VOPAGU-2260 file (C-alpha; in pm, 1 decimal, decimal comma):
REM VOPAGU-2260
SITE   aa  ch    i         X         Y         Z
SITE  UNK   A    0    -431,5   -2871,8    1281,3
SITE  UNK   A    1    -208,0   -2578,1    1262,2
SITE  UNK   A    2    -299,2   -2316,3    1029,7
SITE  UNK   A    3     -18,1   -2141,6     867,3
SITE  UNK   A    4     -30,6   -1762,5     841,3
SITE  UNK   A    5     -39,9   -1653,0     455,8
SITE  UNK   A    6     239,2   -1478,4     310,7
SITE  UNK   A    7      78,9   -1419,0     -18,2
SITE  UNK   A    8    -270,9   -1323,6     -84,3
SITE  UNK   A    9    -382,2   -1268,7    -427,7
SITE  UNK   A   10    -704,0   -1043,0    -488,4
SITE  UNK   A   11    -882,4    -954,5    -827,8
SITE  UNK   A   12    -702,1    -617,6    -857,0
SITE  UNK   A   13    -354,2    -693,5    -688,1
SITE  UNK   A   14     -94,7    -950,8    -528,7
SITE  UNK   A   15      16,9    -886,9    -185,5
SITE  UNK   A   16     314,5   -1056,9     -32,2
SITE  UNK   A   17     469,7   -1051,9     325,5
SITE  UNK   A   18     827,9   -1059,8     222,8
SITE  UNK   A   19     967,4   -1008,5     555,6
SITE  UNK   A   20     854,9    -938,2     912,2
SITE  UNK   A   21     898,8    -568,5     840,4
SITE  UNK   A   22     777,9    -529,8     448,5
SITE  UNK   A   23     435,5    -593,0     269,8
SITE  UNK   A   24     472,2    -563,7     -92,4
SITE  UNK   A   25     141,7    -463,7    -283,7
SITE  UNK   A   26     136,3    -512,8    -653,2
SITE  UNK   A   27    -120,4    -390,5    -844,4
SITE  UNK   A   28    -220,0    -575,1   -1151,9
SITE  UNK   A   29    -216,1    -417,9   -1498,7
SITE  UNK   A   30    -503,4    -448,2   -1746,5
SITE  UNK   A   31    -747,0    -466,3   -1430,6
SITE  UNK   A   32    -989,7    -177,3   -1368,0
SITE  UNK   A   33    -930,2     -51,3    -990,7
SITE  UNK   A   34   -1262,2      -1,8    -813,1
SITE  UNK   A   35   -1380,2      70,9    -460,2
SITE  UNK   A   36   -1451,2    -300,0    -394,8
SITE  UNK   A   37   -1112,6    -395,4    -515,7
SITE  UNK   A   38    -952,4    -159,7    -291,3
SITE  UNK   A   39   -1133,2    -285,8      -2,7
SITE  UNK   A   40   -1019,5    -652,9     -92,5
SITE  UNK   A   41    -657,3    -502,2     -86,9
SITE  UNK   A   42    -703,7    -336,5     271,8
SITE  UNK   A   43    -865,3    -652,9     409,8
SITE  UNK   A   44    -554,4    -858,4     265,1
SITE  UNK   A   45    -308,5    -633,6     387,5
SITE  UNK   A   46    -444,7    -636,4     733,7
SITE  UNK   A   47    -447,4   -1043,4     709,8
SITE  UNK   A   48     -77,9   -1036,2     609,3
SITE  UNK   A   49      33,5    -767,4     873,0
SITE  UNK   A   50    -158,3    -934,9    1146,9
SITE  UNK   A   51     -89,2    -693,1    1429,4
SITE  UNK   A   52     262,6    -631,7    1335,0
SITE  UNK   A   53     408,5    -277,5    1252,2
SITE  UNK   A   54     541,4    -322,2     901,8
SITE  UNK   A   55     625,6    -101,9     607,7
SITE  UNK   A   56     439,6    -143,4     264,7
SITE  UNK   A   57     565,7     -95,5     -83,9
SITE  UNK   A   58     271,4     -55,6    -329,9
SITE  UNK   A   59     352,9     -86,2    -714,8
SITE  UNK   A   60     130,8      58,3    -976,2
SITE  UNK   A   61     146,9     -58,4   -1329,0
SITE  UNK   A   62     265,9     251,8   -1532,2
SITE  UNK   A   63     -89,1     299,3   -1696,4
SITE  UNK   A   64    -361,2     188,7   -1442,4
SITE  UNK   A   65    -731,7     221,6   -1504,7
SITE  UNK   A   66    -955,7     328,5   -1237,7
SITE  UNK   A   67   -1299,4     426,6   -1143,1
SITE  UNK   A   68   -1290,0     784,7   -1053,5
SITE  UNK   A   69   -1471,3     715,1    -723,7
SITE  UNK   A   70   -1150,8     526,5    -595,4
SITE  UNK   A   71   -1012,1     889,4    -509,8
SITE  UNK   A   72   -1311,4     990,4    -330,9
SITE  UNK   A   73   -1280,9     746,7     -67,9
SITE  UNK   A   74   -1045,3     709,2     215,4
SITE  UNK   A   75   -1016,0     336,8     188,0
SITE  UNK   A   76    -836,6     251,2     519,2
SITE  UNK   A   77   -1071,2     420,2     748,9
SITE  UNK   A   78   -1366,6     285,2     526,8
SITE  UNK   A   79   -1254,0     -62,8     568,7
SITE  UNK   A   80   -1160,4     -66,5     939,3
SITE  UNK   A   81    -801,7      33,4     891,9
SITE  UNK   A   82    -489,6    -160,1     758,6
SITE  UNK   A   83    -367,3    -300,2    1107,0
SITE  UNK   A   84     -42,5    -161,8    1224,2
SITE  UNK   A   85     100,0     -40,2     889,0
SITE  UNK   A   86     413,0     172,1     925,5
SITE  UNK   A   87     554,3     365,9     632,3
SITE  UNK   A   88     398,8     363,3     273,0
SITE  UNK   A   89     613,8     398,2     -18,1
SITE  UNK   A   90     438,8     413,5    -361,7
SITE  UNK   A   91     603,2     320,7    -691,9
SITE  UNK   A   92     395,1     517,4    -920,4
SITE  UNK   A   93     574,2     417,1   -1248,4
SITE  UNK   A   94     450,7     728,2   -1443,1
SITE  UNK   A   95     424,1    1083,5   -1371,7
SITE  UNK   A   96      30,9    1059,8   -1426,6
SITE  UNK   A   97       5,5     804,7   -1149,4
SITE  UNK   A   98     241,9    1015,9    -947,5
SITE  UNK   A   99      22,2    1344,5    -984,3
SITE  UNK   A  100    -301,1    1140,1    -902,0
SITE  UNK   A  101    -135,5     964,1    -603,8
SITE  UNK   A  102     -33,6    1301,8    -448,5
SITE  UNK   A  103    -389,1    1412,2    -521,8
SITE  UNK   A  104    -548,7    1116,0    -344,3
SITE  UNK   A  105    -314,8    1149,3     -37,5
SITE  UNK   A  106    -350,1    1532,4       5,9
SITE  UNK   A  107    -735,5    1471,0      47,8
SITE  UNK   A  108    -687,1    1136,1     258,8
SITE  UNK   A  109    -357,9    1171,1     470,6
SITE  UNK   A  110    -240,9     876,5     645,6
SITE  UNK   A  111     -79,4     882,5    1018,2
SITE  UNK   A  112     267,6     729,2     906,2
SITE  UNK   A  113     505,0     860,6     634,3
SITE  UNK   A  114     411,4     826,8     281,1
SITE  UNK   A  115     653,0     845,8      19,6
SITE  UNK   A  116     562,0     873,8    -375,8
SITE  UNK   A  117     802,3     790,2    -621,3
SITE  UNK   A  118     825,4     721,2    -989,5
SITE  UNK   A  119    1043,4     419,3    -958,6
SITE  UNK   A  120    1020,5     123,8    -758,3
SITE  UNK   A  121    1404,7     153,8    -684,2
SITE  UNK   A  122    1352,5     496,0    -547,2
SITE  UNK   A  123    1074,0     378,1    -322,5
SITE  UNK   A  124    1282,5      82,9    -197,0
SITE  UNK   A  125    1561,3     318,2    -127,5
SITE  UNK   A  126    1346,8     527,5      75,4
SITE  UNK   A  127    1212,4     218,6     286,1
SITE  UNK   A  128    1581,4     136,4     347,0
SITE  UNK   A  129    1660,7     457,2     511,0
SITE  UNK   A  130    1614,7     396,8     877,9
SITE  UNK   A  131    1400,1     674,6    1077,8
SITE  UNK   A  132    1573,4     800,6    1395,1
SITE  UNK   A  133    1444,3     633,6    1717,4
SITE  UNK   A  134    1198,5     885,9    1909,5
SITE  UNK   A  135    1362,5    1055,5    2197,7
SITE  UNK   A  136    1233,9     968,8    2523,2
SITE  UNK   A  137    1004,0    1219,5    2694,7
């Protein structure tokens, strides 16, 4: 029996979808309080979707997200064994408050790969559509 690799994983706090070989979309659910356990579920789901591929991530927050304050004090990727071969992260904050909180979080927990924080999903997608120059040979 052949197991098919999942393309959509629904967690208690977000829905994750492998929309192409180059992009995973994470849509945080409205009216759900985000906590450390929920972030852990997201990291594990993302790793399952990525399955060793180098893909970019588009994360979309609801305009008014409720979260426990300790979510900001944890480096969720390193705490949960990493997200696999994740590429760039474009975060659509959907509100100025979410944008400020996200900037604070990534200031304390920087990622190895590029991170862009935007108000709108459209701007986040435009940034991801911008191709980076190839690394020069050493």
